[in-house]
C-alpha positions as CSV (number, residue, x, y, z in Angstrom):
1,X,18.4,-15.7,-4.5
2,X,14.8,-16.3,-5.1
3,X,12.2,-13.8,-6.1
4,X,10.4,-13.9,-2.7
5,X,13.7,-13.2,-0.8
6,X,14.6,-10.2,-3.0
7,X,11.1,-8.7,-2.7
8,X,11.0,-9.3,1.0
9,X,14.5,-7.6,1.3
10,X,13.3,-4.6,-0.6
11,X,10.1,-4.4,1.5
12,X,12.1,-4.5,4.7
13,X,14.5,-1.9,3.4
14,X,11.7,0.4,2.5
15,X,10.0,-0.1,5.8
16,X,13.2,0.7,7.7
17,X,13.9,3.8,5.6
18,X,10.4,5.1,6.1
19,X,10.5,4.4,9.9
20,X,13.8,6.2,10.4
21,X,12.9,9.1,8.1
22,X,9.7,9.6,10.1
23,X,11.7,9.9,13.3
24,X,14.5,12.0,12.0
25,X,12.9,14.2,9.2
26,X,11.6,17.1,11.3
27,X,15.0,17.9,12.7
28,X,16.8,17.6,9.3
29,X,14.1,19.7,7.5
30,X,14.5,22.5,10.1
31,X,18.2,22.4,9.5
32,X,17.8,22.5,5.7
33,X,15.4,25.4,6.0
34,X,17.9,27.3,8.2
35,X,20.9,27.0,5.9
36,X,19.3,27.1,2.5
37,X,16.0,29.0,2.8
38,X,16.1,30.3,-0.8
39,X,16.2,26.8,-2.3
40,X,13.7,25.1,-0.1
41,X,10.7,27.4,-0.3
42,X,8.7,25.4,2.2
43,X,9.1,22.6,4.7
44,X,7.2,20.3,2.4
45,X,9.7,20.8,-0.4
46,X,12.6,20.2,1.9
47,X,11.0,17.0,3.2
48,X,10.4,15.8,-0.3
49,X,14.0,16.5,-1.2
50,X,15.2,14.6,1.8
51,X,13.0,11.6,1.2
52,X,14.0,11.5,-2.5
53,X,17.7,11.7,-1.7
54,X,17.5,9.1,1.0
55,X,15.6,6.7,-1.2
56,X,18.0,7.2,-4.1
57,X,21.0,6.5,-1.9
58,X,19.5,3.4,-0.3
59,X,18.4,2.0,-3.6
60,X,21.8,2.7,-5.2
61,X,23.7,0.9,-2.4
62,X,21.2,-2.0,-2.5
63,X,21.6,-2.5,-6.3
64,X,25.4,-2.3,-6.1
65,X,25.5,-4.8,-3.3
66,X,23.1,-7.1,-5.0
67,X,25.0,-7.0,-8.3
68,X,28.3,-7.6,-6.4
69,X,27.0,-10.5,-4.4
70,X,25.2,-12.2,-7.3
71,X,28.5,-12.8,-9.2
């Protein structure tokens, strides 16, 4: 794969992740605040946790697939 293809793929993946997170985040943040209020002291912290977790999972899956497919 070329450099442009890989960068475009990461950009599209990041866009999709951000788009979906914007639509879904308020509902999930309210859920996190209801079940674990002592850990997530505010909705901002719960949202940041959610964004970080989603980004880490998506990037891990992407790197694993990329390394598997490039063999």
